[in-house]
C-alpha positions as CSV (number, residue, x, y, z in Angstrom):
1,M,18.3,7.0,-5.7
2,P,16.5,4.1,-5.9
3,D,16.5,4.4,-9.9
4,V,20.4,4.4,-9.7
5,L,20.5,1.2,-7.8
6,A,17.8,-0.7,-10.0
7,Y,20.2,0.3,-13.2
8,M,23.2,-1.0,-11.3
9,D,21.5,-4.3,-10.2
10,Y,20.6,-4.4,-14.4
11,F,24.2,-4.2,-15.2
12,G,25.0,-6.4,-12.4
13,Q,27.5,-3.6,-10.5
14,T,27.7,-4.3,-6.9
15,Y,27.2,-1.2,-4.5
16,G,27.5,-0.8,-0.6
17,G,25.6,1.3,1.9
18,D,27.1,4.7,0.7
19,F,24.3,4.1,-2.3
20,S,21.5,1.9,-0.4
21,S,21.3,4.2,2.7
22,P,19.9,7.3,1.2
23,C,17.4,5.2,-0.3
24,A,16.1,4.1,3.2
25,E,16.9,7.6,4.5
26,M,15.4,9.8,2.1
27,K,12.4,8.7,0.8
28,Y,9.9,9.9,-1.9
29,D,6.0,10.2,-0.8
30,L,4.7,8.4,-3.6
31,V,6.2,6.4,-6.5
32,F,4.3,6.1,-9.9
33,L,6.0,3.5,-12.3
34,L,4.8,3.6,-15.9
35,P,5.7,0.5,-17.9
36,P,7.3,0.3,-21.4
37,W,4.8,0.7,-24.0
38,K,5.7,-1.1,-27.4
39,E,3.5,0.6,-29.5
40,I,5.0,4.1,-28.7
41,Y,8.5,3.0,-27.3
42,T,11.4,4.7,-29.7
43,R,15.0,5.0,-29.0
44,D,16.8,8.3,-28.8
45,A,19.6,10.5,-27.4
46,E,18.0,9.8,-23.8
47,R,16.5,6.6,-24.3
48,L,19.3,4.3,-25.3
49,E,17.9,0.9,-24.4
50,G,15.8,-1.2,-27.1
51,F,12.5,-2.2,-25.9
52,E,13.3,-5.4,-24.2
53,Q,16.0,-3.9,-22.3
54,A,13.2,-1.2,-21.1
55,C,11.3,-4.2,-19.8
56,E,14.2,-5.6,-17.8
57,I,15.1,-2.3,-16.4
58,H,11.6,-1.5,-15.4
59,D,11.3,-4.9,-13.4
60,H,14.4,-3.7,-11.8
61,L,12.8,-0.5,-10.9
62,E,10.0,-2.1,-9.5
63,E,11.8,-4.7,-7.5
64,T,14.1,-1.9,-6.0
65,Y,11.1,0.4,-4.9
66,K,9.6,-2.3,-3.2
67,K,12.7,-3.6,-1.7
68,F,12.7,-0.2,0.3
69,D,9.1,-0.6,1.2
70,Y,7.7,1.9,-1.3
71,E,4.0,1.4,-2.5
72,V,4.4,1.5,-6.4
73,L,1.4,2.5,-8.2
74,S,1.7,1.5,-11.8
75,L,0.1,3.6,-14.4
76,D,-1.2,1.3,-17.3
77,T,-0.8,2.1,-20.9
78,G,-3.7,3.8,-22.7
79,P,-5.4,7.0,-23.1
80,I,-3.7,9.8,-21.3
81,G,-6.8,11.2,-19.4
82,K,-7.6,7.8,-17.8
83,R,-3.8,7.6,-16.6
84,M,-3.9,11.1,-15.3
85,H,-7.3,10.4,-13.4
86,K,-5.7,7.5,-11.9
87,L,-2.5,9.6,-10.9
88,L,-4.5,12.4,-9.7
89,R,-6.9,10.4,-7.6
90,R,-4.0,8.9,-6.0
91,V,-2.1,12.0,-5.1
92,E,-5.4,13.5,-3.8
93,E,-5.9,10.4,-1.6
94,Y,-2.6,11.0,-0.1
95,Y,-2.2,14.4,0.3
96,G,-5.9,15.4,0.9
């Protein structure tokens, strides 16, 4: 649900409690956010936005998750092994 609100904010749409209440009541345990990566970014049937738009949407996603008191772990661009190590280490810390 927070993703929906982030997109609605990006497009300047208004919404009420029917949208924001579930975000506060049914929260994810962990949130991992991967920033747009210019070197590998491409548009396709699912990813309609250009790179600049993707960066703006990314900012809205991060703001929205933080608004609902999520700890957002950002995974940097770079080698997949390094990114997976960071992700798995955080999951292990959280779940034991």
